[in-house]
C-alpha positions, 0 to 999 in steps of 0.5 A, spaced: 689 681 613 688 688 615 681 689 618 677 695 614 671 698 614 668 703 609 665 709 612 661 715 609 662 717 602 667 712 601 662 706 603 657 709 598 663 709 592 664 702 593 657 700 593 655 704 587 661 702 583 660 695 584 654 695 579 656 692 572 659 698 567 661 702 573 667 699 575 671 704 571 670 709 576 674 705 581 682 708 581 688 703 580 688 703 588 681 701 589 683 695 584 689 692 587 687 685 587 691 682 592 687 686 597 680 683 600 677 689 603 673 691 598 669 684 597 669 683 605 666 690 605 660 688 600 659 682 604 658 685 611 653 690 607 649 684 604 648 679 609 643 679 616 648 673 619 653 677 623 657 673 628 657 676 635 664 676 639 662 669 643 657 664 643 654 658 640 656 656 633 651 655 627 651 656 620 648 661 616 642 658 611 645 662 605 652 660 604 653 655 610 658 659 613 659 658 621 656 664 625 657 665 632 650 667 636 651 670 643 645 666 647 648 668 653 648 675 653 653 677 659 652 684 658 644 683 658 644 687 652 638 683 648 635 679 654 634 680 661 633 672 662 638 667 658 633 661 660 631 657 653 626 653 650 627 648 645 620 646 641 620 640 636 615 634 634 618 627 635 624 625 631 625 632 628 632 633 633 630 636 639 636 632 643 640 633 637 640 640 637 641 640 645 647 636 645 650 641 640 648 647 644 651 643 651 657 641 648 659 648 646 657 650 653 661 645 656 667 646 652 667 654 654 667 651 661 660 652 663 657 647 668 652 643 666 646 639 670 641 635 665 635 632 668 633 627 663 627 622 663 629 619 656 637 617 656 639 622 651 646 624 653 650 618 655 654 618 649 656 626 650 657 624 657 662 618 656 666 623 651 669 626 657 670 620 662 673 624 668 669 630 667 662 627 668 658 623 673 651 620 671 646 618 677 641 613 675 635 612 679 633 605 680 627 602 683 627 602 691 634 606 691 636 613 693 641 617 689 645 618 696 643 625 697 641 627 704 639 634 705 640 634 712 647 632 712 653 637 715 660 635 715 661 640 720 657 645 724 659 651 720 656 648 714 649 651 718 649 658 715 643 662 714 642 660 707 643 653 708 638 654 714 633 657 709 634 652 704 632 646 709 626 650 711 624 651 704 625 644 702 621 641 708 615 646 706 615 643 699 615 636 702 609 638 706 606 641 700 604 648 704 600 652 699 601 659 702 608 659 705 608 666 709 614 669 712 611 667 719 611 659 717 618 659 714 621 662 720 617 657 725 620 651 721 627 655 721 626 655 728 625 647 729 630 646 724 635 650 728 633 647 735 634 640 732 641 641 730 643 644 737 640 638 740 642 633 735 650 632 734 651 627 729 647 623 723 643 628 721 637 626 716 630 627 715 628 620 719 632 623 725 629 630 725 622 626 724 624 622 731 626 629 734 620 632 733 616 626 735 619 626 742 617 633 743 611 633 740 607 635 746 612 641 748 615 643 742 610 649 741 612 652 748 619 651 748 620 655 741 614 660 743 611 658 736 603 659 734 600 652 732 597 656 726 605 657 724 607 650 725 602 644 726 606 639 730 601 633 728 600 635 721 608 635 720 608 628 723 603 626 719 605 628 712 612 626 713 611 619 715 610 617 708 618 619 708 620 615 714 620 609 717 616 604 713 613 610 709 612 608 702 617 613 700 622 612 705 627 609 701 628 616 698 631 618 704 635 612 707 642 614 707 646 617 713 651 620 709 651 624 703 654 623 696 653 630 693 661 631 694 662 627 688 658 632 684 663 638 686 668 637 681 664 634 675 663 639 670 657 635 667 652 632 671 646 627 669 640 625 673 637 619 669 630 619 672 627 614 666 624 609 671 620 614 675 617 618 670 610 616 671 610 617 678 609 624 680 610 623 687 617 620 687 619 625 681 617 631 685 621 629 691 627 627 687 627 634 683 627 637 690 633 632 693 636 634 686 635 641 687 638 641 694 644 637 692 645 643 686 644 648 691 650 645 696 655 644 691 654 647 684 651 654 686 656 655 692 660 659 687 655 664 684 661 667 679 661 660 675 656 659 669 651 654 669 645 651 666 640 646 668 636 642 662 630 639 663 629 634 657 623 629 656 618 633 661 612 634 657 607 629 660 610 630 667 609 638 667 601 636 667 603 634 674 602 640 679 607 639 684 612 637 678 611 643 674 611 647 681 618 644 682 621 646 675 618 653 677 622 653 683 629 652 679 627 658 675 626 663 681 632 660 684 636 661 678 635 669 678 640 669 684 646 665 680 650 666 674 646 661 670 640 659 665 634 653 665 633 650 659 626 645 657 625 641 651 618 640 649 614 637 643 609 642 643 608 649 647 601 646 648 605 641 653 605 647 658 599 647 661 595 654 661 596 657 668 600 662 672 606 657 673 607 656 666 606 663 664 611 665 669 616 660 666 615 662 659 615 670 661 622 668 664 624 664 657 627 669 652 631 664 648 627 660 643 629 654 639 624 651 634 625 646 629 620 644 623 613 642 625 609 640 619 602 641 623 604 649 624 606 654 629 600 658 631 600 655 638 607 657 638 606 664 635 600 665 640 603 663 647 610 667 645 607 673 642 611 672 636 611 677 630 608 676 623 616 676 621 617 671 626 612 666 623 614 667 616 621 665 618 618 659 622 614 657 616 620 657 611 624 652 615 627 646 610 631 640 612 635 636 607 636 629 610 638 626 604 643 629 600 651 628 601 651 634 606 645 633 611 642 639 615 637 641 619 634 648 620 632 651 626 629 658 628 632 662 633 629 668 637 634 672 642 630 677 645 627 681 639 632 678 634 630 672 630 633 668 624 633 661 621 640 658 622 642 651 619 645 645 623 650 641 619 656 637 623 661 632 621 659 625 621 663 623 628 659 629 631 653 626 628 654 620 631 656 623 638 649 626 638 644 620 636 640 619 641 636 613 639 635 608 633 639 602 630 646 606 629 645 609 636 645 602 639 651 600 635 655 605 638 653 603 645 655 596 643 662 598 641 663 603 647 661 597 652 667 593 648 672 599 648 670 603 654 672 609 650 666 613 647 671 616 642 674 610 639 667 607 639 665 613 634 671 612 630 670 605 629 662 606 627 664 611 622 669 606 619 665 600 619 659 605 616 664 607 610 666 600 609 659 598 608 657 604 603 
């Protein structure tokens, strides 16, 4: 099929003579029936669903035709920050939509890190047995992440030193981190690595500072206003020895090397979703692991997704940890995604405002309670609001689908999400059907086989 694009008088000629009773104005050459160029040129003049060159596949809501939407925008023509947010009430398919988006990114060789409090991505991960790793927090155990571990002295680069200093300042909950304090902590860390040759850890650093608490300020020529030794020891005592959170750092080695060759990494933190202190520290540890393994190659595309974080974002230290990812991602070829039931779950403060300001791709599913809060917080136009109100789902027909509002920069439209039965089964995140698939997986240890068997059993019963 030869591509054809009419211009000028030719385009006007095709359009005007396509109306009833005007066909006689076409020449025999125009009416050559084996050429589809006329129908195609009329199609491109009458639809707002134009595919981009690359992107995520959705369906248009007119003819259910697949449409590519470039939500990454490599050239930054429509958006400056490719971070995204998904908004929808419980049961409307937030995680289903996220699975659909992430799987397509995964197959485009994008690195995925999912920080999940709901266990919604196990089936997706198990479909790629050699390319994923799931790190699940268990009560009283660590994730095997030691930010201070060095495989060789050359690993202590200026960037690594800065990361460690910021990690400590976050643990110390410093409210005003100025350059002077940051430099002081860097000097202490560098002094530690010069004198301690092996088995580096937070506990080892703590002992080092404790043994020199009376001389350290003088040795490094620091001001006490920049580095308070006793405050340092007092606050970090919670994370070492017999401190209540010491188990988080009980590891001499470091297991983050297991992440290096994995394209899909899932941190399941369901057990600590109500403990703001442990969750905050876990986010800092995960960030440390990501920086040392995943973000070393800045040319590699990557996405970090926070799912089921609604309640936890009310904890100031957790919200600030999430905001840190937004700041850090600017230096990387990556994006941050968050999934929320409502935009009101983001507190109205400067931190949340910063997150929303840096989120320029918006997905919204149907919300029976309306979209006024979304309109007000995101400054949506009346056209955007009308599109949101037009969302309709069909979950009872032979070909089930949901509709989703997508806004990329200033452009917005409503698309359909319709997938084959096998894909639908893979994206299910709860309910009896999901449990049945996981039971079949336990028997077969092959997720694709489990889904195929589930579909076969379902067809037999219907």
